[in-house]
C-alpha positions as CSV (number, residue, x, y, z in Angstrom):
1,X,-13.3,-15.2,1.9
2,X,-15.3,-12.5,3.5
3,X,-12.2,-10.4,4.2
4,X,-11.4,-10.0,0.5
5,X,-15.0,-9.0,-0.4
6,X,-14.7,-5.8,1.6
7,X,-11.8,-4.2,-0.4
8,X,-13.1,-5.8,-3.6
9,X,-16.6,-4.4,-3.2
10,X,-15.3,-1.0,-2.1
11,X,-12.8,-0.9,-4.9
12,X,-15.4,-1.7,-7.5
13,X,-17.8,0.8,-6.0
14,X,-15.1,3.6,-6.0
15,X,-14.2,2.8,-9.6
16,X,-17.8,2.7,-10.7
17,X,-18.6,6.0,-9.0
18,X,-15.4,7.5,-10.4
19,X,-16.4,6.4,-14.0
20,X,-19.9,7.8,-13.6
21,X,-18.5,11.1,-12.3
22,X,-16.1,11.3,-15.3
23,X,-19.0,10.7,-17.7
24,X,-21.1,13.5,-16.2
25,X,-21.0,16.4,-18.7
26,X,-20.1,19.1,-16.2
27,X,-17.3,17.1,-14.5
28,X,-15.8,15.9,-17.8
29,X,-15.9,19.4,-19.3
30,X,-14.2,20.9,-16.2
31,X,-11.5,18.2,-16.2
32,X,-10.7,18.2,-19.9
33,X,-10.8,22.0,-20.5
34,X,-7.4,23.6,-20.9
35,X,-8.5,26.6,-18.8
36,X,-6.8,27.0,-15.4
37,X,-8.1,28.9,-12.5
38,X,-6.1,30.6,-9.8
39,X,-6.8,28.1,-7.0
40,X,-4.7,25.1,-6.1
41,X,-7.7,22.8,-6.9
42,X,-8.2,24.1,-10.4
43,X,-4.5,24.1,-11.2
44,X,-4.3,20.4,-10.2
45,X,-7.7,19.2,-11.3
46,X,-6.5,16.2,-13.4
47,X,-4.2,14.9,-10.6
48,X,-6.8,15.3,-7.9
49,X,-9.5,13.5,-10.0
50,X,-7.1,10.7,-10.8
51,X,-6.4,10.0,-7.1
52,X,-9.9,8.6,-6.7
53,X,-9.3,6.1,-9.5
54,X,-5.9,5.2,-8.1
55,X,-7.5,4.6,-4.7
56,X,-10.0,2.2,-6.3
57,X,-7.2,0.3,-8.1
58,X,-5.3,0.1,-4.8
59,X,-8.3,-1.5,-3.1
60,X,-8.6,-4.0,-5.9
61,X,-4.9,-4.8,-5.4
62,X,-5.5,-5.4,-1.6
63,X,-8.3,-7.8,-2.5
64,X,-6.1,-9.6,-5.0
65,X,-3.3,-9.9,-2.5
66,X,-5.6,-11.2,0.2
67,X,-6.8,-14.0,-2.2
68,X,-3.3,-14.9,-3.4
69,X,-1.7,-15.1,0.1
70,X,-4.7,-16.5,2.0
71,X,-3.6,-20.1,1.6
72,X,0.0,-19.5,2.8
73,X,0.8,-20.0,6.4
74,X,1.7,-16.8,8.3
75,X,5.4,-15.8,8.8
76,X,6.7,-16.8,12.1
77,X,9.1,-14.5,13.8
78,X,10.5,-17.1,16.2
79,X,12.5,-18.8,13.5
80,X,10.5,-22.0,13.6
81,X,10.0,-23.6,10.3
82,X,7.0,-25.8,9.3
83,X,5.7,-26.4,5.8
84,X,6.2,-23.6,3.3
85,X,7.4,-20.4,4.8
86,X,8.6,-17.0,3.4
87,X,12.2,-16.2,4.3
88,X,13.2,-12.5,3.8
89,X,16.8,-11.2,3.8
90,X,17.9,-7.8,4.9
91,X,20.8,-5.7,3.8
92,X,22.7,-3.1,5.8
93,X,24.0,-1.1,2.9
94,X,20.8,0.9,2.4
95,X,19.7,1.1,6.0
96,X,19.1,-1.2,8.9
97,X,16.4,-3.7,8.4
98,X,15.7,-3.0,4.7
99,X,14.3,-6.0,3.0
100,X,16.3,-6.9,-0.1
101,X,14.8,-10.2,-1.1
102,X,12.3,-12.9,-0.2
103,X,12.1,-16.5,-1.1
104,X,9.5,-19.2,-0.6
105,X,11.2,-22.2,1.1
106,X,10.0,-25.6,2.1
107,X,11.4,-26.9,5.3
108,X,9.4,-29.9,6.3
């Protein structure tokens, strides 16, 4: 629906702008040159530039998740079961409330 179009459009826009920036001669030369400056930005130039691309991929993942899980009913915290629901199990060994597994169950 419309909710998934927002992160999809934004993700594609971020990745498109990132690719255009990477293809710009000045930017690509700066990022691919072995020279390092003395500032924090120039010493971490590849990692900082890749954060933009990772953010775009993250947004595409949000859009995909919204599409995949849009048809499933929401999880009910009151324990009521109707149709297909997601049941999650927690374990105390690693900390209180840590989710250690989930399963889709039909309880009609």
